[in-house]
Backbone and ligand atoms as CSV (ligand in chain L), in Angstrom:
chain,resi,resn,atom,element,x,y,z
A,1,MET,N,N,0.848,-1.186,0.000
A,1,MET,CA,C,0.000,0.000,0.000
A,1,MET,C,C,0.889,1.244,0.000
A,2,LYS,N,N,0.550,2.230,-0.801
A,2,LYS,CA,C,1.339,3.451,-0.889
A,2,LYS,C,C,1.149,4.318,0.360
A,3,THR,N,N,2.124,5.171,0.599
A,3,THR,CA,C,2.050,6.071,1.755
A,3,THR,C,C,0.812,6.959,1.692
A,4,ASP,N,N,0.511,7.486,0.499
A,4,ASP,CA,C,-0.677,8.348,0.361
A,4,ASP,C,C,-1.954,7.585,0.691
A,5,ASP,N,N,-2.012,6.292,0.279
A,5,ASP,CA,C,-3.192,5.485,0.592
A,5,ASP,C,C,-3.336,5.318,2.101
A,6,LEU,N,N,-2.221,5.062,2.774
A,6,LEU,CA,C,-2.257,4.902,4.234
A,6,LEU,C,C,-2.691,6.202,4.901
A,7,ARG,N,N,-2.176,7.331,4.407
A,7,ARG,CA,C,-2.540,8.627,4.986
A,7,ARG,C,C,-4.035,8.897,4.792
A,8,ASP,N,N,-4.542,8.624,3.591
A,8,ASP,CA,C,-5.970,8.832,3.339
A,8,ASP,C,C,-6.813,7.951,4.256
A,9,GLN,N,N,-6.371,6.700,4.416
A,9,GLN,CA,C,-7.104,5.780,5.286
A,9,GLN,C,C,-7.079,6.287,6.728
A,10,ALA,N,N,-5.918,6.762,7.179
A,10,ALA,CA,C,-5.798,7.291,8.544
A,10,ALA,C,C,-6.676,8.523,8.726
A,11,ASP,N,N,-6.706,9.415,7.713
A,11,ASP,CA,C,-7.541,10.614,7.804
A,11,ASP,C,C,-9.011,10.237,7.946
A,12,GLN,N,N,-9.465,9.279,7.163
A,12,GLN,CA,C,-10.866,8.881,7.231
A,12,GLN,C,C,-11.187,8.244,8.573
A,13,THR,N,N,-10.259,7.428,9.085
A,13,THR,CA,C,-10.470,6.808,10.384
A,13,THR,C,C,-10.566,7.874,11.463
A,14,THR,N,N,-9.683,8.875,11.403
A,14,THR,CA,C,-9.700,9.950,12.392
A,14,THR,C,C,-11.025,10.689,12.367
A,15,VAL,N,N,-11.531,10.978,11.178
A,15,VAL,CA,C,-12.797,11.697,11.055
A,15,VAL,C,C,-13.918,10.896,11.688
A,16,LEU,N,N,-13.951,9.598,11.435
A,16,LEU,CA,C,-15.045,8.773,11.919
A,16,LEU,C,C,-14.981,8.537,13.422
A,17,LYS,N,N,-13.772,8.406,13.981
A,17,LYS,CA,C,-13.646,8.050,15.390
A,17,LYS,C,C,-13.557,9.250,16.313
A,18,ASN,N,N,-13.482,10.446,15.781
A,18,ASN,CA,C,-13.346,11.625,16.627
A,18,ASN,C,C,-14.421,12.650,16.319
A,19,PRO,N,N,-15.658,12.342,16.676
A,19,PRO,CA,C,-16.719,13.323,16.453
A,19,PRO,C,C,-16.499,14.529,17.371
A,20,PRO,N,N,-17.077,15.684,17.043
A,20,PRO,CA,C,-16.910,16.854,17.903
A,20,PRO,C,C,-17.336,16.544,19.342
A,21,ALA,N,N,-16.549,16.952,20.298
A,21,ALA,CA,C,-16.863,16.732,21.713
A,21,ALA,C,C,-16.307,17.903,22.496
A,22,GLY,N,N,-16.819,18.105,23.676
A,22,GLY,CA,C,-16.293,19.157,24.543
A,22,GLY,C,C,-17.227,20.336,24.610
A,23,ILE,N,N,-17.383,21.059,23.537
A,23,ILE,CA,C,-18.344,22.154,23.509
A,23,ILE,C,C,-19.387,21.829,22.451
A,24,SER,N,N,-20.574,22.374,22.622
A,24,SER,CA,C,-21.618,22.137,21.636
A,24,SER,C,C,-21.401,23.036,20.432
A,25,GLU,N,N,-22.017,22.671,19.332
A,25,GLU,CA,C,-21.866,23.487,18.129
A,25,GLU,C,C,-22.339,24.912,18.351
A,26,SER,N,N,-23.320,25.103,19.233
A,26,SER,CA,C,-23.818,26.462,19.475
A,26,SER,C,C,-22.761,27.337,20.134
A,27,GLN,N,N,-21.767,26.713,20.788
A,27,GLN,CA,C,-20.700,27.468,21.452
A,27,GLN,C,C,-19.487,27.682,20.547
A,28,ARG,N,N,-19.421,26.923,19.467
A,28,ARG,CA,C,-18.262,27.003,18.583
A,28,ARG,C,C,-18.228,28.364,17.885
A,29,GLU,N,N,-17.056,28.975,17.870
A,29,GLU,CA,C,-16.888,30.287,17.236
A,29,GLU,C,C,-16.111,30.203,15.924
A,30,GLY,N,N,-15.558,29.037,15.626
A,30,GLY,CA,C,-14.751,28.848,14.423
A,30,GLY,C,C,-13.631,27.872,14.727
A,31,VAL,N,N,-12.548,27.979,13.990
A,31,VAL,CA,C,-11.353,27.174,14.249
A,31,VAL,C,C,-10.178,28.142,14.389
A,32,PHE,N,N,-9.469,28.008,15.490
A,32,PHE,CA,C,-8.371,28.919,15.804
A,32,PHE,C,C,-7.126,28.115,16.153
A,33,VAL,N,N,-5.977,28.624,15.749
A,33,VAL,CA,C,-4.722,28.035,16.197
A,33,VAL,C,C,-3.957,29.117,16.945
A,34,ASN,N,N,-3.597,28.770,18.174
A,34,ASN,CA,C,-2.816,29.656,19.031
A,34,ASN,C,C,-1.375,29.161,19.025
A,35,GLY,N,N,-0.450,30.032,18.651
A,35,GLY,CA,C,0.970,29.695,18.704
A,35,GLY,C,C,1.583,30.341,19.930
A,36,PHE,N,N,2.265,29.531,20.730
A,36,PHE,CA,C,2.897,30.046,21.947
A,36,PHE,C,C,4.406,29.821,21.883
A,37,ILE,N,N,5.148,30.790,22.352
A,37,ILE,CA,C,6.587,30.629,22.561
A,37,ILE,C,C,6.829,30.899,24.036
A,38,CYS,N,N,7.215,29.842,24.746
A,38,CYS,CA,C,7.420,29.947,26.192
A,38,CYS,C,C,8.700,30.730,26.471
A,39,GLN,N,N,8.578,31.778,27.261
A,39,GLN,CA,C,9.737,32.596,27.602
A,39,GLN,C,C,10.559,31.997,28.747
A,40,HIS,N,N,10.020,30.951,29.392
A,40,HIS,CA,C,10.776,30.262,30.437
A,40,HIS,C,C,11.759,29.265,29.832
A,41,CYS,N,N,11.261,28.441,28.889
A,41,CYS,CA,C,12.117,27.361,28.372
A,41,CYS,C,C,12.346,27.438,26.862
A,42,GLY,N,N,11.610,28.310,26.167
A,42,GLY,CA,C,11.835,28.481,24.731
A,42,GLY,C,C,11.020,27.580,23.831
A,43,LEU,N,N,10.188,26.709,24.424
A,43,LEU,CA,C,9.390,25.796,23.599
A,43,LEU,C,C,8.394,26.565,22.737
A,44,HIS,N,N,8.293,26.168,21.485
A,44,HIS,CA,C,7.271,26.682,20.570
A,44,HIS,C,C,6.210,25.601,20.449
A,45,PHE,N,N,4.932,25.935,20.629
A,45,PHE,CA,C,3.876,24.938,20.418
A,45,PHE,C,C,2.601,25.607,19.938
A,46,ASN,N,N,1.824,24.832,19.211
A,46,ASN,CA,C,0.531,25.285,18.696
A,46,ASN,C,C,-0.584,24.586,19.438
A,47,LEU,N,N,-1.668,25.302,19.666
A,47,LEU,CA,C,-2.815,24.774,20.381
A,47,LEU,C,C,-4.066,25.170,19.590
A,48,PHE,N,N,-4.857,24.185,19.213
A,48,PHE,CA,C,-6.054,24.433,18.412
A,48,PHE,C,C,-7.278,24.555,19.315
A,49,SER,N,N,-8.258,25.346,18.880
A,49,SER,CA,C,-9.470,25.521,19.669
A,49,SER,C,C,-10.623,25.950,18.775
A,50,TRP,N,N,-11.834,25.697,19.258
A,50,TRP,CA,C,-13.039,26.197,18.581
A,50,TRP,C,C,-13.476,27.532,19.165
A,51,LYS,N,N,-12.782,27.996,20.195
A,51,LYS,CA,C,-13.130,29.257,20.856
A,51,LYS,C,C,-11.985,30.257,20.657
A,52,ALA,N,N,-12.338,31.488,20.322
A,52,ALA,CA,C,-11.328,32.504,20.007
A,52,ALA,C,C,-10.443,32.852,21.201
A,53,ASN,N,N,-11.034,32.983,22.368
A,53,ASN,CA,C,-10.284,33.488,23.521
A,53,ASN,C,C,-10.161,32.508,24.674
A,54,ARG,N,N,-10.389,31.249,24.409
A,54,ARG,CA,C,-10.302,30.255,25.482
A,54,ARG,C,C,-8.879,30.101,26.009
A,55,HIS,N,N,-7.913,30.135,25.130
A,55,HIS,CA,C,-6.525,29.878,25.521
A,55,HIS,C,C,-5.743,31.178,25.484
A,56,ARG,N,N,-5.306,31.607,26.665
A,56,ARG,CA,C,-4.588,32.855,26.841
A,56,ARG,C,C,-3.277,32.578,27.568
A,57,ALA,N,N,-2.400,33.548,27.582
A,57,ALA,CA,C,-1.104,33.367,28.234
A,57,ALA,C,C,-1.245,33.035,29.725
A,58,ASP,N,N,-2.294,33.581,30.359
A,58,ASP,CA,C,-2.421,33.371,31.806
A,58,ASP,C,C,-3.154,32.083,32.184
A,59,ASN,N,N,-3.695,31.340,31.212
A,59,ASN,CA,C,-4.366,30.086,31.577
A,59,ASN,C,C,-3.844,28.877,30.782
A,60,THR,N,N,-2.737,29.059,30.100
A,60,THR,CA,C,-2.156,27.969,29.308
A,60,THR,C,C,-0.826,27.561,29.926
A,61,PHE,N,N,-0.688,26.263,30.150
A,61,PHE,CA,C,0.527,25.732,30.756
A,61,PHE,C,C,1.451,25.195,29.666
A,62,CYS,N,N,2.724,25.501,29.761
A,62,CYS,CA,C,3.714,25.005,28.805
A,62,CYS,C,C,3.822,23.490,28.946
A,63,PRO,N,N,3.678,22.742,27.841
A,63,PRO,CA,C,3.766,21.281,27.941
A,63,PRO,C,C,5.177,20.779,28.244
A,64,GLU,N,N,6.177,21.642,28.150
A,64,GLU,CA,C,7.548,21.214,28.433
A,64,GLU,C,C,7.951,21.511,29.872
A,65,CYS,N,N,7.795,22.762,30.313
A,65,CYS,CA,C,8.273,23.143,31.651
A,65,CYS,C,C,7.130,23.293,32.666
A,66,GLY,N,N,5.872,23.301,32.201
A,66,GLY,CA,C,4.734,23.345,33.113
A,66,GLY,C,C,4.395,24.720,33.645
A,67,ARG,N,N,5.132,25.747,33.212
A,67,ARG,CA,C,4.841,27.095,33.716
A,67,ARG,C,C,3.847,27.795,32.792
A,68,ARG,N,N,3.357,28.939,33.213
A,68,ARG,CA,C,2.432,29.718,32.386
A,68,ARG,C,C,2.742,31.195,32.549
A,69,GLY,N,N,2.097,31.991,31.707
A,69,GLY,CA,C,2.174,33.437,31.848
A,69,GLY,C,C,3.128,34.115,30.893
A,70,ALA,N,N,4.368,33.711,30.885
A,70,ALA,CA,C,5.374,34.396,30.074
A,70,ALA,C,C,5.470,33.745,28.700
A,71,TYR,N,N,4.606,34.189,27.817
A,71,TYR,CA,C,4.576,33.676,26.443
A,71,TYR,C,C,4.562,34.815,25.452
A,72,ILE,N,N,5.088,34.555,24.289
A,72,ILE,CA,C,4.714,35.328,23.108
A,72,ILE,C,C,3.563,34.534,22.520
A,73,HIS,N,N,2.426,35.175,22.309
A,73,HIS,CA,C,1.199,34.477,21.924
A,73,HIS,C,C,0.727,34.995,20.571
A,74,TYR,N,N,0.528,34.072,19.645
A,74,TYR,CA,C,-0.029,34.387,18.323
A,74,TYR,C,C,-1.364,33.669,18.188
A,75,ARG,N,N,-2.237,34.182,17.365
A,75,ARG,CA,C,-3.487,33.473,17.072
A,75,ARG,C,C,-3.871,33.720,15.621
A,76,LYS,N,N,-4.350,32.674,14.986
A,76,LYS,CA,C,-4.878,32.793,13.629
A,76,LYS,C,C,-6.222,32.093,13.568
A,77,MET,N,N,-7.195,32.757,12.946
A,77,MET,CA,C,-8.481,32.113,12.693
A,77,MET,C,C,-8.341,31.297,11.407
A,78,LEU,N,N,-8.526,29.992,11.525
A,78,LEU,CA,C,-8.460,29.130,10.341
A,78,LEU,C,C,-9.801,29.070,9.640
A,79,SER,N,N,-10.877,29.185,10.414
A,79,SER,CA,C,-12.221,29.130,9.847
A,79,SER,C,C,-13.164,29.925,10.740
A,80,ASP,N,N,-14.134,30.586,10.119
A,80,ASP,CA,C,-15.163,31.276,10.906
A,80,ASP,C,C,-16.465,30.485,10.935
A,81,LYS,N,N,-16.415,29.254,10.460
A,81,LYS,CA,C,-17.620,28.423,10.433
A,81,LYS,C,C,-17.959,27.947,11.837
A,82,THR,N,N,-19.201,28.108,12.231
A,82,THR,CA,C,-19.617,27.737,13.576
A,82,THR,C,C,-20.082,26.286,13.654
A,83,CYS,N,N,-20.012,25.550,12.558
A,83,CYS,CA,C,-20.242,24.117,12.610
A,83,CYS,C,C,-19.190,23.410,11.752
A,84,ARG,N,N,-18.961,22.157,12.110
A,84,ARG,CA,C,-17.905,21.365,11.486
A,84,ARG,C,C,-18.165,21.182,9.996
A,85,ASP,N,N,-17.127,21.402,9.200
A,85,ASP,CA,C,-17.207,21.233,7.751
A,85,ASP,C,C,-16.298,20.061,7.373
A,86,GLU,N,N,-16.920,18.918,7.113
A,86,GLU,CA,C,-16.158,17.698,6.821
A,86,GLU,C,C,-15.230,17.852,5.623
A,87,SER,N,N,-15.547,18.762,4.725
A,87,SER,CA,C,-14.735,18.890,3.507
A,87,SER,C,C,-13.633,19.959,3.636
A,88,SER,N,N,-13.623,20.685,4.726
A,88,SER,CA,C,-12.654,21.779,4.895
A,88,SER,C,C,-11.278,21.267,5.316
A,89,GLN,N,N,-10.253,21.888,4.789
A,89,GLN,CA,C,-8.879,21.586,5.213
A,89,GLN,C,C,-8.508,22.382,6.467
A,90,ASP,N,N,-9.401,23.232,6.940
A,90,ASP,CA,C,-9.115,24.081,8.102
A,90,ASP,C,C,-9.655,23.525,9.410
A,91,GLU,N,N,-10.284,22.361,9.365
A,91,GLU,CA,C,-10.781,21.755,10.605
A,91,GLU,C,C,-9.606,21.143,11.381
A,92,ILE,N,N,-9.745,21.086,12.691
A,92,ILE,CA,C,-8.653,20.613,13.538
A,92,ILE,C,C,-8.286,19.171,13.213
A,93,PHE,N,N,-9.275,18.354,12.898
A,93,PHE,CA,C,-8.958,16.939,12.630
A,93,PHE,C,C,-8.080,16.777,11.394
A,94,ARG,N,N,-7.930,17.808,10.588
A,94,ARG,CA,C,-7.010,17.760,9.438
A,94,ARG,C,C,-5.556,17.959,9.873
A,95,HIS,N,N,-5.348,18.518,11.071
A,95,HIS,CA,C,-4.002,18.853,11.535
A,95,HIS,C,C,-3.506,17.928,12.641
A,96,VAL,N,N,-4.434,17.230,13.284
A,96,VAL,CA,C,-4.070,16.352,14.402
A,96,VAL,C,C,-4.727,14.993,14.176
A,97,PRO,N,N,-3.986,13.911,14.187
A,97,PRO,CA,C,-2.552,13.841,14.448
A,97,PRO,C,C,-1.731,14.373,13.283
A,98,TRP,N,N,-0.502,14.756,13.604
A,98,TRP,CA,C,0.429,15.228,12.591
A,98,TRP,C,C,0.662,14.102,11.589
A,99,PRO,N,N,0.704,14.399,10.294
A,99,PRO,CA,C,0.894,13.332,9.295
A,99,PRO,C,C,2.113,12.472,9.611
A,100,GLY,N,N,1.917,11.165,9.564
A,100,GLY,CA,C,3.004,10.224,9.824
A,100,GLY,C,C,3.177,9.865,11.284
A,101,SER,N,N,2.340,10.441,12.172
A,101,SER,CA,C,2.464,10.142,13.597
A,101,SER,C,C,2.080,8.701,13.899
A,102,GLN,N,N,2.691,8.166,14.955
A,102,GLN,CA,C,2.327,6.844,15.452
A,102,GLN,C,C,1.426,7.016,16.670
A,103,LEU,N,N,0.411,6.148,16.787
A,103,LEU,CA,C,-0.426,6.139,17.980
A,103,LEU,C,C,0.411,5.649,19.149
A,104,MET,N,N,0.418,6.385,20.248
A,104,MET,CA,C,1.268,6.062,21.393
A,104,MET,C,C,0.528,5.162,22.378
A,105,SER,N,N,1.310,4.332,23.075
A,105,SER,CA,C,0.730,3.324,23.958
A,105,SER,C,C,0.072,3.921,25.203
A,106,ASP,N,N,0.340,5.175,25.528
A,106,ASP,CA,C,-0.288,5.786,26.705
A,106,ASP,C,C,-1.639,6.420,26.365
A,107,SER,N,N,-2.116,6.243,25.140
A,107,SER,CA,C,-3.420,6.782,24.754
A,107,SER,C,C,-4.516,6.146,25.592
A,108,VAL,N,N,-5.517,6.941,25.922
A,108,VAL,CA,C,-6.709,6.446,26.607
A,108,VAL,C,C,-7.865,6.718,25.658
A,109,ILE,N,N,-8.409,5.677,25.100
A,109,ILE,CA,C,-9.448,5.823,24.083
A,109,ILE,C,C,-10.763,5.368,24.683
A,110,MET,N,N,-11.725,6.304,24.786
A,110,MET,CA,C,-13.041,5.989,25.325
A,110,MET,C,C,-13.928,5.515,24.186
A,111,ALA,N,N,-14.740,4.516,24.460
A,111,ALA,CA,C,-15.649,4.011,23.440
A,111,ALA,C,C,-16.656,5.074,23.055
A,112,THR,N,N,-17.143,5.813,24.042
A,112,THR,CA,C,-18.105,6.881,23.810
A,112,THR,C,C,-17.601,8.127,24.511
A,113,PRO,N,N,-17.471,9.248,23.779
A,113,PRO,CA,C,-17.028,10.478,24.452
A,113,PRO,C,C,-17.956,10.835,25.606
A,114,GLN,N,N,-17.363,11.261,26.733
A,114,GLN,CA,C,-18.172,11.646,27.879
A,114,GLN,C,C,-18.708,13.051,27.708
A,115,LYS,N,N,-19.892,13.269,28.265
A,115,LYS,CA,C,-20.472,14.610,28.297
A,115,LYS,C,C,-19.752,15.408,29.370
A,116,LYS,N,N,-19.937,16.708,29.360
A,116,LYS,CA,C,-19.279,17.569,30.335
A,116,LYS,C,C,-19.607,17.193,31.778
A,117,ASP,N,N,-20.814,16.652,32.016
A,117,ASP,CA,C,-21.198,16.309,33.377
A,117,ASP,C,C,-20.724,14.898,33.763
A,118,GLY,N,N,-19.912,14.248,32.917
A,118,GLY,CA,C,-19.370,12.939,33.228
A,118,GLY,C,C,-20.196,11.782,32.717
A,119,ARG,N,N,-21.448,12.078,32.225
A,119,ARG,CA,C,-22.276,11.005,31.679
A,119,ARG,C,C,-21.753,10.590,30.317
A,120,LYS,N,N,-22.035,9.353,29.943
A,120,LYS,CA,C,-21.665,8.874,28.612
A,120,LYS,C,C,-22.808,9.073,27.656
L,1,ZN,ZN,ZN,8.137,26.253,28.924
């Protein structure tokens, strides 16, 4: 099987197994990518969200050093659509997992996404 075939298969699997969860479509404001540069340790990382202002320098923890606050923070709106567009290249599921990534053994995969109140 060619690499492109495997990638296409992985993309389709990701779409099917990861339905929108966390916030309802009525709360979605679009698709945003926040770029952070940690001033403590220098790590650069991107964080995707459906909310424009959910992730800020004062409430985001650096995945490398665990600190917060001292960041250079960038944000780009990838989409202003308030509902998921399966055909768009700007949806988060198009960017995560990164192409060619391996599923890691510490993954915790729930059969059914939990609701915010803990119910299934
Ligand atoms: Zn850091």
